[in-house]
MARDREN-606664 format. One record per atom (N, C-alpha, C): residue in three letters; x, y, z. Coordinates in steps of 0.05 Angstrom, whole numbers, plus 5000, padded with zeros to 4 digits. Layout:
residues N
alaXYZ;...
This chain:
residues 191
thr470820738127;thr468720608143;thr468820318138;phe468620158159;phe468419868156;phe465619778163;ile464519628145;ile461819528149;ile461719238139;arg459719088149;arg459318828138;arg457918868111;gly458618708092;gly457418748066;gly457318488050;arg455818498029;arg455618268011;arg455618377983;met457318257966;met457418347939;met455718157921;arg454218277904;arg452618127885;arg453618207857;ser454618027842;ser455618087815;ser453218067796;ala452318297787;ala450018297768;ala450818177741;ala453318237733;ala454218147706;ala455417867707;lys456517787730;lys458017527732;lys460017507709;leu461617717706;leu463517747684;leu466117617691;ala467017437675;ala469617307679;ala471817487668;tyr474317437677;tyr476617597668;tyr476817617638;gly476617387625;gly476817377596;gly474617527582;glu472217527593;glu470017667581;glu470417977583;ala471418057606;ala472018347610;ala474218427591;gln476318257589;gln478618327571;gln477718337542;asp476018147534;asp475018147506;asp473518397500;ala471818487518;ala470218727514;ala472118967511;ile474018997529;ile475819227528;ile477619227504;asp478218977494;asp480018957470;asp478418967444;gly475818997446;gly474119017421;gly473418757409;arg473718537423;arg472818277413;arg470018227424;ser468618047410;ser465917987418;ser465717887447;ser464018017462;ser463617947490;ser460818007498;pro458917817494;pro456117877499;pro455517987527;lys456917887547;lys456517987575;lys458018257579;gly460318287567;gly461918527571;gly461118767556;glu460118737531;glu459518967514;glu457519157527;pro455419067540;pro453519257552;pro454819427574;leu457019327586;leu458319467608;leu460719637599;leu461319627573;leu463719737563;leu464020037569;glu462120197561;glu462420487564;glu462220587593;asn460220487607;asn459720597634;asn461220467657;val462220227652;val463620077673;val466520017666;leu466819867644;leu469519767638;leu471519977630;lys470720167613;lys472620367604;lys473520547628;pro471720637645;pro472620787669;pro474420617687;leu473720367690;leu475320187707;leu478120157696;trp478320127669;trp481020107657;trp482520367659;gly481120587659;gly482420847663;gly483620857691;ala482120767711;ala483220757738;ala485620567740;tyr485420337726;tyr487620147725;tyr490120277713;arg489820427691;arg492220557679;arg493420757699;ala491820897714;ala492921077734;ala494320927757;leu493220697766;leu494520537786;leu497120417776;ala497020317751;ala499420197739;ala501720407736;ala500920657729;ala502920867726;ala504120937754;ala502420937775;ala503420987802;ala505320767811;arg504520517804;arg506220287810;arg508920307797;lys509020397772;lys511520427757;lys513220647770;arg511920867777;arg513321097790;arg514621017816;arg513220857832;arg514320777858;arg516320547856;gly516620427832;gly518620227827;gly518019957839;ala515419867837;ala514719607847;ala516019387829;leu516519167841;leu517718937827;leu515818837805;glu516818797781;glu515118717758;glu515818437748;ile515518237765;ile516117967757;ile513717867740;asp514417737718;asp512517627699;asp512517327702;ala511217227723;ala511316937728;ala508416827724;pro507916707701;pro505216607696;pro504316387716;glu501716387721;glu500616177738;glu500415917722;arg501015697734;arg500915447721;arg498815267735;arg497615097718;arg495614907729;arg496614627721;val496814457741;val497614177736;val495114007733;arg495013867710;arg492713687705;arg493713397710;ile492213257725;ile492812977732;ile491112797716;gly492312587704;gly490912397688;gly489512187704;glu488012017691;glu486511797704;glu488411617720;asp490911587711;asp492811417724;asp494111547748;gly493311787755;gly494411927778;gly497012077773;lys498012067748;lys500512197741;lys499912457727;ile502012627726;ile501612887713;ile501112837683;lys498912947674;lys498112927646;lys499313167630;glu499013407642;glu500113637629;glu500313867649;ile502014057643;ile502214297658;ile501614527639;glu499414667645;glu498614877627;glu499115147639;thr499815337623;thr500215617632;thr497615767628;arg496615887650;arg494216037648;arg494816317638;glu493216397619;glu493616657606;glu493016877627;arg494717087628;arg494517297647;arg493617557632;phe491317657639;phe490217887625;phe490718137642;asp490418367628;asp490318617643;asp488018627663;ala485918477657;ala483618457676;ala484518337702;his486318147702;his487418037727;his489018247742;lys490818387727;lys492518587739;lys490818817751;leu488618887737;leu486819097747;leu485719017775;ile484718777777;ile483618687803;ile485718677824;glu488218577817;glu490418567836;glu491018847847;glu491219047828;glu491819317837;glu489619437855;cys487119367848;cys484819467865;cys485019337893;met485719087894;met485918947920;met488219067937;ile490419137924;ile492719257938;ile491819527949;gln490419687932;gln489519947942;gln487519927964;ala485719727963;ala483819677985;ala485319618011;asn487419448009;asn488919378033;asn490419618044;val491619788027;val493020028036;val491020218050;cys488720248037;cys486620428049;cys485720328076;ala485220068078;ala484419948104;ala486519988125;ala489119938118;ala491319968137;ala491520258146;glu491420448127;glu491620728135;glu489320818153;thr486920718147;thr484520788163;thr484820678191;leu485720428194;leu486020308220;leu488320448236;glu490520508222;glu492720648235;glu491720918246;gln490221078230;gln489221338238;gln487421318263;lys486021098265;lys484221058288;lys485620918312;gly488220858308;gly489720738330;gly488920448335;arg487820318316;arg486820038319;arg488919838312;pro489019608325;pro491019408318;pro490319278291;leu492319208277;leu491919078250;leu494218908243;ile493818748223;ile495918568213;ile496618658185;tyr499318678180;tyr500318758154;tyr501318518138;arg501318548112;arg502718358095;arg505518478092;ala507518358105;ala510218458106;ala512018308087;his513718448073;his515518318054;his518218458057;glu520118308067;glu522818408072;glu524518388046;pro526618538045;pro528518508021;pro529718238021;pro530718147998;pro532017887996;pro534517868013;ser535117628022;ser537517578038;ser540017588021;leu542317628034;leu544917628020;leu545417358007;glu544717148020;glu545116878009;glu543516847982;lys541116937982;lys539516917958;lys540617097936;met541717327943;met542917497923;met545417377911;asp547017237928;asp549317097919;asp548616877899;ala546516727906;ala545516507889;ala544516627862;leu543116847863;leu542216977838;leu544617057821;ala546617187833;ala548917277818;ala550417047806;asp550616827821;asp552016587811;asp550516467787;phe547816457789;phe546216357766;phe546516527742;leu546316797745;leu546416977723;leu549016957707;gln551216897722;gln553816857708;gln553716627688;thr552116427694;thr552016187677;thr550616247650;ile549116477649;ile547716547624;ile548716817614;asp551216887622;asp552517127614;asp551017387620;met549717387643;met548517637653;met549917707679;lys549917957686;lys551318047709;lys549518167731;trp550318127756;trp548918247779;trp551118337798;ser551418597801;ser553418707819;ser552718647848;arg554418497862;arg553918427889;arg554118657909;gly555518867901;gly555919097919;gly553619287921;glu551819287902;glu549519477902;glu547219347918;pro545719527931;pro543319417946;pro541319307926;pro539919087933;pro538018957915;pro535319107915;arg535119337903;arg532619487902;arg530819377880;pro528219397883;pro526419297862;pro527019397834;asp527819647831;asp528319757804;asp530719617792;arg532619517808;arg534819367796;arg533819097785;phe532018967799;phe530918717789;phe529318777763;asn527818997762;asn526319067739;asn528119117715;arg530419247719;arg532319287697;arg533419017687;leu534018837706;leu534918577698;leu532918427682;leu530418437691;leu528218297676;leu527818427648;glu528118687647;glu527818817621;glu530118737602;gln532518707613;gln534818627598;gln534418337587;ala533118167603;ala532717887595;ala530417857575;lys528618057574;lys526218037557;lys527017987528;gly525517807516;gly526117737488;gly528317537484;gly529817477505;gly531917277503;gly531016997509;glu532716807504;glu532016527508;glu531716457538;his532816627556;his532716557585;his530616727600;tyr528916867586;tyr527117057600;tyr525416917621;glu524116697615;glu522416557634;glu524016467658;thr526416357652;thr528116257674;thr529016487692;val529816707680;val530716937697;val528417037714;asn525917047703;asn523617127719;asn523316937743;glu523516677737;glu523116477758;glu525316507780;val527816537771;val530016567791;val529816817807;val528917037794;val528517287809;val526317247829;leu524117117822;leu522017067840;leu522916897864;arg524516697858;arg525516517880;arg527616657897;ser528816867887;ser530817017903;ser529517197924;gln526917237922;gln525517417940;gln524917287967;ser524717447987;ser523817348013;ser520917268012;gln520217088030;gln517417008032;gln515917228047;ala513617318036;ala512017508050;ala510617378074;val510317528096;val509117418120;val507017618131;tyr505417538149;tyr503617718163;tyr504817798189;ser504618058196;ser505918158220;ser504318388232;thr504518418258;thr503218648271;thr505018898269;glu507518858260;glu509319078254;glu509219138224;asn509819388217;asn509719458189;asn512519538178;pro514019338170;pro516619398158;pro516419488129;gly514019478118;gly513519548090;gly513419298073;his512819348048;his512619128028;his514719178007;tyr516919028008;tyr519219067990;tyr518319047960;gly517018827953;gly516318777925;gly514518987914;leu512619077929;leu510719287920;leu511819567923;asn514019587938;asn515319837944;asn513320027958;leu511919907977;leu509920057993;leu510820048023;
């Protein structure tokens, strides 16, 4: 059912506060919500994360960066924002809400717009393979570029000196997602 609504956050809980509470660290706002709200929500997140893993969604670990500008107008610093499971939880819930909305509208024969994500182009795959050779990693050009192949590559790079760079290059090798009235699917989410 689609209705107009307004959300009021009674707790006004930030990502870090929710994460602290679930991780057992002091969280004055999160602790009262721990048993009845946060633990069940994290249980739902674990189920969504397991389903994501089973369907083979792309698992790029690309941290969000914030650029700070100094008084002189020049870049003062580039900081990496910490990414919590609380962030991933909300992202998974938003994905499920979008899937549910699309399925509901499709069943009712209503027009809708999809977030479409095509597989990477051959040119981008060639560029990825060329880059990987420079750091002694391999990418077979003959195999289709399925998300699980990228995940294996990322897992192989984990812990190595080039992990962040491989994540960035894999991200840049992907097609740009677009909005469309057609539903070709979402390659990265494997949906």
